[in-house]
C-alpha positions in Angstrom: -30.9 -8.0 14.6 -27.3 -6.6 14.5 -26.1 -5.8 11.0 -23.1 -7.7 9.8 -19.9 -5.7 9.2 -19.4 -4.8 5.5 -15.9 -3.5 5.7 -12.9 -4.3 8.1 -10.3 -1.6 8.0 -6.8 -2.7 9.0 -4.3 0.1 9.8 -0.8 -0.9 10.6 1.0 1.7 12.7 4.6 2.3 13.5 5.8 5.5 15.0 3.5 7.7 13.0 3.3 10.5 15.5 0.0 12.3 15.3 -0.8 11.2 11.8 -2.6 8.1 13.0 -4.7 10.4 15.2 -5.6 12.5 12.1 -6.4 9.4 10.1 -8.8 8.1 12.7 -10.4 11.5 13.0 -11.1 11.6 9.3 -12.6 8.0 9.5 -14.8 9.1 12.3 -16.4 11.7 10.0 -17.3 9.1 7.4 -20.8 9.0 5.9 -21.6 5.3 5.6 -25.3 5.2 4.7 -26.4 1.6 5.5 -22.9 0.2 5.6 -21.2 -0.9 8.7 -17.4 -0.8 9.3 -14.9 -1.8 11.9 -11.4 -0.4 12.4 -8.4 -2.4 13.7 -5.2 -0.6 14.5 -2.3 -3.0 14.8 0.8 -1.4 16.3 4.3 -2.7 15.4 6.0 -1.9 18.7 6.0 1.9 18.3 8.2 3.9 20.7 6.4 7.2 20.2 3.1 8.4 21.5 1.1 7.6 18.3 -1.2 5.1 20.0 -1.8 7.3 23.0 -2.8 10.1 20.7 -5.0 7.8 18.6 -6.9 6.6 21.6 -8.1 10.1 22.2 -10.1 10.1 19.0 -13.7 9.0 19.3 -13.8 6.7 16.3 -16.6 4.1 16.8 -16.0 0.4 16.4 -12.2 0.8 16.7 -9.9 -1.7 18.5 -6.2 -1.5 19.1 -3.9 -4.5 18.8 -0.5 -4.0 20.4 2.0 -6.4 18.9 5.0 -7.6 21.1 7.5 -7.5 18.2 8.0 -5.8 14.9 8.0 -8.4 12.1 7.3 -6.0 9.4 4.4 -4.6 7.3 3.1 -7.9 5.9 3.2 -9.8 9.2 1.6 -6.9 11.0 -1.3 -6.7 8.6 -1.8 -10.5 8.9 -2.0 -10.1 12.7 -4.6 -7.4 12.4 -6.7 -9.6 10.1 -6.8 -12.2 12.8 -8.8 -10.0 15.1 -11.1 -8.6 12.4 -14.6 -9.9 11.9 -14.3 -13.1 9.8 -17.7 -12.5 8.3 -17.0 -9.0 6.9 -17.4 -8.9 3.2 -14.5 -6.6 2.4 -11.1 -5.8 3.9 -9.3 -2.5 3.5 -5.6 -2.0 4.2 -5.0 1.7 5.0 -1.8 3.5 5.9 -1.9 5.6 9.1 -0.5 8.7 7.3 -3.6 9.1 5.1 -6.8 11.1 5.3 -10.1 9.7 4.0 -12.9 11.8 2.7 -16.4 11.5 4.1 -17.7 9.4 1.2 -14.6 7.2 0.7 -15.8 4.0 2.2 -19.4 4.3 0.9 -18.2 5.1 -2.6 -15.7 2.1 -2.6 -18.2 -0.4 -1.3 -20.8 0.8 -3.8 -18.1 0.4 -6.5 -17.6 -3.3 -5.6 -21.3 -3.9 -5.3 -21.9 -2.6 -8.9 -18.8 -4.0 -10.5 -19.0 -7.8 -10.3 -15.6 -8.5 -11.7 -13.8 -6.2 -9.2 -12.1 -8.5 -6.7 -9.8 -5.9 -5.3 -9.5 -2.1 -5.9 -7.7 1.1 -5.0 -8.7 4.7 -5.4 -7.0 7.9 -6.6 -4.4 8.6 -3.9 -3.3 12.3 -3.8 0.0 13.3 -2.3 -0.4 16.0 0.3 2.9 17.6 -0.5 2.3 18.1 -4.2 -1.5 17.6 -4.7 -0.8 15.2 -7.5 -1.8 11.6 -7.8 0.7 9.2 -6.3 2.0 7.3 -9.3 2.3 4.0 -7.4 -1.5 3.7 -7.0 -1.7 3.0 -10.7 1.2 0.8 -11.9 2.2 -2.3 -13.8 4.5 -5.1 -12.7 8.2 -4.2 -12.9 9.5 -6.2 -15.7 13.2 -5.6 -16.5 12.3 -3.3 -19.5 9.7 -1.3 -17.5 12.1 -0.9 -14.6 14.9 0.2 -16.9 12.6 2.9 -18.5 11.5 4.1 -15.0 14.8 4.2 -13.2 16.7 5.8 -16.1 13.9 8.3 -16.6 13.3 7.2 -20.2 9.6 6.9 -19.6 9.3 10.7 -19.4 9.8 10.8 -23.1 6.4 9.2 -23.7 4.6 9.0 -20.3 1.3 8.1 -21.9 2.5 5.0 -23.8 2.6 1.4 -22.7 6.0 0.9 -24.4 8.0 3.4 -22.3 5.7 3.9 -19.3 4.4 0.4 -18.6 5.8 0.9 -15.1 2.8 3.2 -14.4 0.5 1.9 -17.1 0.6 5.4 -18.7 -1.6 4.3 -21.7 -4.7 3.9 -19.5 -7.3 6.6 -19.0 -7.1 7.9 -15.4 -10.5 9.5 -15.6 -12.4 6.1 -15.8 -12.4 3.0 -13.6 -10.4 0.2 -15.2 -8.4 -2.9 -14.3 -4.7 -2.4 -13.4 -1.9 -4.7 -12.6 -0.8 -3.3 -9.2 -1.2 -0.5 -6.7 0.4 0.8 -3.5 -0.6 -0.7 -0.1 -1.6 2.7 1.3 -5.1 2.0 0.2 -5.9 -1.6 -1.0 -9.4 -2.9 -0.7 -10.2 -6.6 -1.4 -13.0 -9.1 -1.0 -12.3 -11.2 2.0 -12.9 -14.4 0.0 -10.3 -13.3 -2.5 -7.7 -12.4 0.2 -8.2 -15.8 1.7 -7.8 -17.5 -1.7 -4.3 -15.8 -2.2 -3.2 -16.4 1.4 -3.1 -12.7 2.3 0.3 -11.1 2.8 3.7 -12.8 2.1 5.7 -12.4 5.3 9.0 -12.8 3.5 8.7 -9.1 2.9 9.6 -6.9 5.8 8.8 -3.5 4.4 8.2 -2.5 0.8 7.4 -4.9 -2.1 4.7 -6.8 -0.2 2.0 -4.8 -1.8 3.4 -5.5 -5.3 3.6 -9.2 -4.5 0.0 -9.1 -3.1 -1.2 -7.7 -6.4 0.8 -10.2 -8.3 -0.9 -13.1 -6.4 -4.3 -11.5 -7.2 -3.6 -11.7 -10.9 -1.9 -15.1 -10.7 -5.0 -16.5 -9.2 -7.1 -15.0 -12.0 -8.7 -12.2 -10.0 -9.2 -8.6 -11.1 -7.7 -5.5 -9.5 -9.3 -2.1 -10.3 -8.4 1.5 -10.2 -11.4 3.7 -9.2 -10.7 7.4 -9.9 -14.2 8.4 -8.6 -12.9 8.2 -5.0 -9.8 9.7 -3.5 -7.8 9.9 -0.3 -4.8 12.1 0.8 -1.4 10.5 1.6 1.5 12.1 3.4 3.7 9.2 2.4 6.9 8.1 4.1 6.2 9.3 7.6 7.4 6.1 9.3 10.1 5.1 6.8 11.8 8.4 6.0 12.7 7.0 2.5 10.6 9.6 0.5 12.2 12.9 -0.2 8.9 14.8 0.1 8.6 14.0 3.8 12.2 14.2 4.9 11.4 17.2 7.1 8.4 15.7 8.8 9.2 12.0 9.0 9.3 10.3 12.4 12.1 7.9 11.3 15.7 8.2 12.7 18.8 7.5 10.7 19.0 3.9 11.8 15.4 3.3 10.6 16.1 5.0 7.3 19.0 2.7 6.6 17.0 -0.3 7.5 14.2 0.7 5.3 16.6 1.5 2.4 18.0 -2.1 2.7 14.5 -3.6 3.0 13.2 -1.7 -0.1 15.8 -3.2 -2.4 15.8 -6.6 -0.7 12.1 -6.7 -1.5 12.9 -6.2 -5.2 15.2 -9.2 -5.1 12.5 -11.4 -3.5 9.9 -10.3 -5.9 12.0 -11.0 -9.0 13.3 -14.3 -7.7 9.9 -15.6 -6.8 7.8 -14.2 -9.6 9.7 -13.1 -12.7 13.1 -14.8 -12.9 12.0 -17.9 -14.8 10.7 -15.6 -17.6 14.2 -14.3 -18.5 17.6 -15.5 -19.5 20.5 -16.0 -17.1 22.2 -12.8 -18.5 19.1 -10.7 -17.9 18.8 -12.1 -14.4 22.3 -11.1 -13.6 21.8 -7.6 -15.0 18.6 -7.2 -12.9 20.4 -8.3 -9.7 23.3 -5.9 -10.5 20.9 -3.0 -11.0 19.2 -3.8 -7.7 22.6 -3.9 -6.0 23.5 -0.5 -7.3 20.2 1.0 -6.3 20.7 -0.5 -2.8 24.1 1.2 -2.5 22.6 4.5 -3.6 19.7 4.4 -1.1 21.8 3.2 1.8 24.4 5.9 1.2 21.7 8.5 1.0 20.1 7.2 4.2 23.4 7.2 6.1 24.9 10.5 5.0 22.4 12.8 3.4 
């Protein structure tokens, strides 16, 4: 009898160069024990050779889905889901510019199996450039106060407190597994039944913000998202977007893409606030938030165009 697939891994690719190839190579080295996985690479109309390079990797149970138009991160992941095994117990959304360790999948599945209230989870994501944990893999929802503390740098005065660093939930112990509010979509694992209950990805988001909204829907439906520090991956970050300063020299993104991503990142903030948080605040606070987003958009677009 053929064993059912335990984990479906969805990798959305867009002009990732040879990073997707490296990612699949790391997956091919995985020690799975009795667990069975499948890998679906959905490509958002890449114009580079990333898919050709990826096909050279002998990564078992991998299939490629070449999409005929680029509708963004959320829509691309939803398309990848459609060709995954509907009977798999868990789904993992993984960025192409990541490297997984040999025990990554086994450790995470074991975590779910031994933590009954874990409906979704992420791991410790280490940035290749700095060797430090990516802050976004352990964060809170961006309320106006939390966002103000973060973007002004005020949180640095007391980074281990909830009052000033609620943006990254700095009061929680990073050495132990615990519930968190949100994480980055570079590594986001979820029970398939939970993903179906929240309706998977919100396609109003093109790029950026969709992972935050995804986590918000998890909590809104009463499910639990965990941070598991006993498992880690490496993340190059920003290879396709070009928005991150640490990957400016190795990003595959051209200037046009960088501008588009800069606009999309701040538009995602507007969508998230308007759909999820605006009703919690006064009209004056709403106007201040929108003004702040507008100023941030100007800064990011200017940087993408001229710097």
